[in-house]
C-alpha positions in Angstrom: -0.1 0.3 0.1 1.3 3.2 -0.8 1.7 6.2 2.3 -2.0 8.1 0.5 -4.2 5.0 1.2 -2.8 5.0 4.7 -3.1 7.9 4.8 -7.0 8.0 3.9 -7.9 4.4 5.7 -7.2 7.3 9.1 -9.1 9.2 7.7 -12.4 6.7 7.6 -11.2 5.2 10.6 -11.4 8.5 12.0 -13.7 10.1 10.9 -15.3 6.8 12.6 -14.5 7.8 16.2 -15.7 11.1 15.9 -19.0 10.1 15.3 -19.8 9.0 18.8 -18.2 11.7 20.2 -19.2 14.6 18.2 -23.2 12.4 19.8 -21.8 13.3 22.9 -20.9 16.2 22.9 -22.4 18.9 20.8 -19.9 21.7 18.9 -19.7 25.1 20.9 -21.3 26.7 18.7 -24.6 29.4 17.7 -27.6 28.5 19.4 -24.9 25.6 21.2 -22.2 27.9 22.5 -21.4 28.5 26.0 -18.2 28.9 27.7 -15.3 27.5 28.3 -14.2 26.7 25.0 -12.0 29.5 24.8 -11.3 32.6 22.4 -14.6 33.4 19.5 -14.6 35.2 16.8 -17.3 36.1 14.0 -18.5 33.7 12.4 -18.2 35.2 9.2 -15.1 34.9 9.1 -14.9 32.0 11.0 -16.3 30.7 7.8 -14.5 32.5 5.6 -10.7 30.9 7.4 -11.8 27.3 7.8 -14.0 26.8 4.9 -11.6 28.2 2.1 -8.9 26.1 2.0 -11.4 23.8 0.0 -11.8 26.1 -2.7 -8.2 27.4 -3.0 -6.9 23.5 -2.8 -8.8 22.1 -5.0 -8.8 25.1 -7.7 -4.8 24.9 -7.7 -3.9 21.4 -7.7 -6.7 21.7 -10.7 -4.7 24.7 -12.6 -1.3 22.5 -12.3 -3.0 19.5 -13.9 -4.5 21.1 -16.8 -0.8 22.8 -17.0 0.2 19.4 -18.3 -2.0 18.7 -20.2 -1.6 18.8 -24.0 -4.8 19.5 -26.0 -4.9 21.5 -28.9 -8.6 21.6 -29.2 -12.3 20.3 -27.5 -12.2 17.3 -30.3 -8.7 15.8 -28.0 -10.1 16.1 -24.4 -11.8 12.1 -23.7 -14.6 12.1 -21.3 -12.9 10.6 -18.5 -10.5 13.8 -18.2 -14.1 15.9 -19.0 -15.6 13.9 -16.5 -12.9 14.7 -13.9 -13.3 18.5 -14.6 -17.1 18.4 -13.6 -16.3 16.6 -10.5 -14.3 19.6 -9.4 -16.4 21.5 -10.6 -18.8 20.8 -8.4 -16.5 20.5 -5.5 -15.5 24.6 -6.8 -19.2 25.5 -6.5 -20.0 24.1 -3.0 -16.8 25.7 -1.4 -17.1 29.4 -3.5 -20.8 29.9 -1.6 -19.7 27.7 1.5 -16.4 29.9 2.1 -17.3 33.4 0.2 -21.1 33.7 -1.3 -22.3 32.9 2.5 -20.4 34.3 4.6 -21.8 37.6 3.1 -25.4 37.0 3.3 -24.7 35.8 6.6 -27.4 38.2 9.1 -24.9 39.2 11.7 -22.0 38.6 11.5 -20.7 39.1 14.9 -22.7 36.8 16.1 -18.8 34.6 17.2 -17.7 31.9 16.9 -15.2 29.4 18.4 -11.1 29.2 17.4 -11.6 25.1 18.9 -14.4 24.7 16.4 -12.7 26.8 13.0 -9.4 25.2 14.2 -10.6 22.0 13.9 -12.8 22.4 10.7 -9.8 23.9 9.2 -7.4 20.3 9.7 -10.8 19.0 7.9 -10.6 21.0 5.0 -6.8 21.0 4.4 -6.9 16.6 4.5 -10.1 16.2 2.8 -9.5 18.5 -0.3 -5.3 17.3 0.1 -7.1 13.5 -0.3 -9.2 14.4 -3.0 -7.5 16.2 -5.0 -4.6 14.2 -5.1 -6.5 11.6 -6.0 -8.8 13.6 -8.8 -5.5 15.4 -10.2 -2.2 13.5 -9.1 -3.2 9.3 -8.8 -5.6 10.7 -11.8 -7.9 7.5 -10.2 -11.2 8.6 -12.5 -9.0 9.3 -15.8 -7.3 5.6 -15.8 -10.7 4.0 -14.6 -11.6 3.9 -18.6 -14.7 5.3 -17.5 -17.2 6.9 -20.2 -20.2 9.7 -19.4 -22.2 5.9 -17.8 -25.5 5.7 -15.6 -23.6 6.7 -11.7 -22.0 9.7 -13.4 -25.5 11.4 -14.9 -27.2 10.4 -11.5 -24.5 11.3 -9.2 -24.6 14.6 -10.3 -28.2 15.3 -10.6 -28.1 14.0 -6.8 -25.3 16.5 -6.2 -27.0 19.2 -7.8 -30.1 18.3 -5.8 -29.2 18.2 -3.0 -26.4 21.7 -3.4 -30.4 23.3 -4.0 -32.3 21.8 -0.7 -29.0 23.5 0.9 -29.2 26.9 -0.3 -33.2 26.8 -0.2 -32.4 25.5 3.8 -29.8 28.4 4.8 -32.2 30.8 2.6 -35.1 29.8 4.3 -32.7 31.0 7.9 -31.8 33.8 6.8 -34.9 35.3 6.0 -35.9 33.7 8.7 -33.1 36.2 11.0 -34.3 39.4 9.2 -37.8 39.1 9.8 -36.0 38.8 13.3 -34.0 41.5 13.2 -37.0 43.6 12.5 -39.2 42.4 15.1 -38.7 42.4 18.8 -35.5 42.7 19.9 -32.6 42.1 17.8 -30.5 38.8 18.8 -33.3 38.7 21.7 -35.3 35.7 19.9 -35.1 33.0 18.2 -37.7 30.9 16.2 -39.2 27.2 13.7 -38.3 27.9 10.3 -41.3 26.3 8.4 -41.2 25.8 4.5 -39.3 23.5 2.4 -37.4 20.3 3.5 -38.5 22.2 6.8 -41.3 20.2 6.4 -40.2 17.1 6.2 -36.7 17.5 9.1 -35.0 19.5 11.0 -31.2 20.3 9.6 -32.3 19.7 6.2 -29.2 22.2 5.1 -27.4 19.2 7.5 -29.1 17.1 5.8 -28.4 18.7 1.6 -25.1 19.2 2.5 -24.6 15.3 2.8 -26.6 14.6 -0.4 -24.5 16.8 -2.1 -21.6 14.2 -1.2 -23.3 11.6 -1.4 -24.2 11.8 -5.7 -20.7 13.7 -5.5 -18.5 10.0 -4.8 -21.7 8.2 -6.4 -20.1 10.0 -10.0 -17.1 9.6 -8.5 -16.4 6.2 -8.1 -13.4 6.9 -5.8 -12.9 5.4 -2.3 -11.8 8.4 -1.2 -15.3 10.5 -2.0 -17.0 8.0 -0.4 -14.5 8.7 2.8 -16.3 12.0 2.0 -19.6 11.2 2.5 -18.8 9.1 5.5 -17.4 12.5 6.8 -19.8 13.9 6.4 -22.5 11.8 7.8 -20.3 10.8 11.0 -19.8 14.5 11.5 -23.4 16.5 10.4 -25.9 14.3 11.3 -24.6 14.3 15.7 -25.1 17.7 15.2 -28.6 17.6 13.3 -29.3 16.0 16.1 -28.3 18.3 18.5 -30.1 20.3 16.7 -33.8 18.6 16.4 -33.4 17.7 20.4 -33.0 22.1 20.9 -36.0 22.7 18.9 -38.2 20.2 21.5 -37.1 21.9 24.2 -37.2 25.0 23.6 -40.7 25.4 22.1 -44.0 22.6 23.2 -45.2 22.5 20.4 -42.5 22.1 17.8 -43.2 17.9 18.3 -46.1 18.1 16.7 -44.9 19.4 13.6 -44.0 15.4 13.4 -40.7 16.2 11.7 -37.1 14.3 11.9 -34.3 15.4 13.1 -31.8 13.7 9.8 -33.8 11.8 7.1 -37.0 12.8 5.8 -39.7 11.3 6.8 -43.0 13.0 4.6 -45.2 9.9 6.2 -45.5 11.5 9.5 -46.0 14.9 7.9 -49.0 13.8 5.9 -50.4 11.3 8.5 -50.3 14.3 11.1 -52.2 16.9 8.8 -51.2 19.4 11.4 -51.8 23.3 10.4 -49.0 25.4 10.6 -49.1 27.1 14.5 -48.2 31.0 15.2 -44.9 31.6 15.7 -43.8 31.6 19.0 -40.0 33.0 19.9 -37.7 31.5 22.3 -35.6 34.2 24.1 -31.7 33.6 24.5 -29.2 35.4 25.9 -28.5 37.9 23.2 -26.7 35.4 20.9 -27.8 34.8 17.7 -27.4 32.0 15.2 
């Protein structure tokens, strides 16, 4: 086995170890921020700092790979090379949004996150992007597979697009909710229940959408490294979705009547209940916003 393979298997093992830890200890950010986790910084800057390595590392490896190509025209580009570029494009679209667009659109960017969260996210992004960029552009695993455009690529990219749309739309709903909250009562003193989109079925559709994205990416790429990312995404985001769901249940007595799951949608629960949308109730906090 090459050194890269050891790095990959260590990465998979660390994801499986992180999963039970996050089930027991909620990450200290947003509504779950608490004392004892060290210094903080504005969350919008935290997003830029922690997510931008994923964009720049993939872009850098991709640029080096393109410089090595000897294409004389579009007709010289093989199907597997187009597939590699498409997969890298999916990656860059996601992280351009997450590292630059999303922080700029945040309401109340001065709300804090901890350097502990930002530092661990940087470690995750650097390690994970290195593995995936190396697989695509140095090992050229998709190119060397000799694949053409196949069903797994088409279904995987479609799945990625659906997940990206769910993630983006869910973020937009929570942003609009913060905007409405800021216009009423005292800004930064209340939370409210989000409605619409996939919030009809689950408490954390933004997390679910991101997991669907990377499952689609893995299906399209069909590499061990891409599947390790999908696994890690679940191990990281499912516990956070579960924590958010428990917070909603504890904060809003009427929340249980909405029949939402934490992470996996189950439309049958919603259809069986047919509960009317209640008037929004706000929960007081200690002046922090998420």
